[in-house]
C-alpha positions, 0 to 999 in steps of 0.5 A: 572186073575180076575175082578169086578165079583170076588169081593164078595158083595160090589155091590154099590162100584162095580156098582159105579166104573164100571159106572165111567169107562164106562161113562169116569167119573173118579174122581181124588181121591177115598177113600175106607173105610173098616175094615182090611181084608175086601177087600179094596186092592183087589178092588183097584187092580181090579179098577186100572187094569180096568183103564189101560186096553187096550181092555175092557170098564168098566172091565179089560180084563186080557190078554192085556199087561197092565193087565198082568203087573197090576196083576203081580204088575209090571205096572209102572203106578200103584204106591203103596206108601210105608213107612219105619216107621210102624205106620206113613206115613210121609210128605217125603213119600208123597213128594218123592213118590207122589208129585215129580213124579205125573207130570211125564206122564204115561209110557204106559197107559192113567192114572197114579194111586197112591194107599196109603194103611193104609192112616189113618197113614198119619200124618197131614203134609203128608196129607197137602202135599197130599192135594196140589196135590189133589187140582190141579192134572194132568188130568191123575192122580188117587189117591186111599186112603185105610183106616180103619178109616175115622176120621183120615183123614182131612176134606179137604182130604175127601171133595176132594175124592169120598168116598166108604164104604165097607159093611158087606157081607151077610153070604150066599155070604161068605159061597158060596165063601168059599165053591166054591172058597176056597174049604172049607167043609160045616161044617167049612165054617159055623164056619168061617162065624159065626166068620167073621161077613161079612168080607170075608178076615177074613173068608178066613184067618180063613178057612185056620186054621185046628183047631176049637179052633185056629179059635175061638182064631184067630177070636178075634185077627183079 
């Protein structure tokens, strides 16, 4: 199990989310913006688990019933919006998975959480459909949009959400993570850090490659 302390860097985002939970001032909508592999999904997973945790204040305990289900991906109160078309989240996707289900009360937690990854793929019709829900959401609902491009989202969507922007992580923090958590040797960690440019997920992916030339090639394709 893991919690906010396992997020590498991103102190401003961690601080904001933990304070929101501790003070019980949860927004109905959040937008986490950052480049691919930067850790948006990881933060959303921890935040969702913390919101539904039965025992702790401000962080997931990791062992209660809700936490176990949250981390296993089986918590019915965490809905991950999916889409069949690879490059488009359609209005039907939003209507069927969000709008038509959000009024159903949470099954076992205090909240019901919707995570929309690659939110920039929502077409204008889908965004407008989501906007209707964001304007008058149920008290228990939290919508988390993950995106790599804020400019693709409508201004009306942006204005109704708390925007949290991912920042490049310091090289020393990335190297520490690679060496201590991923058990990457010092020399290889240095190479991966240099090419990752503050992106922990990218550094982790590069570290899994055994060949330096492939690491270099991968760094330009990620």
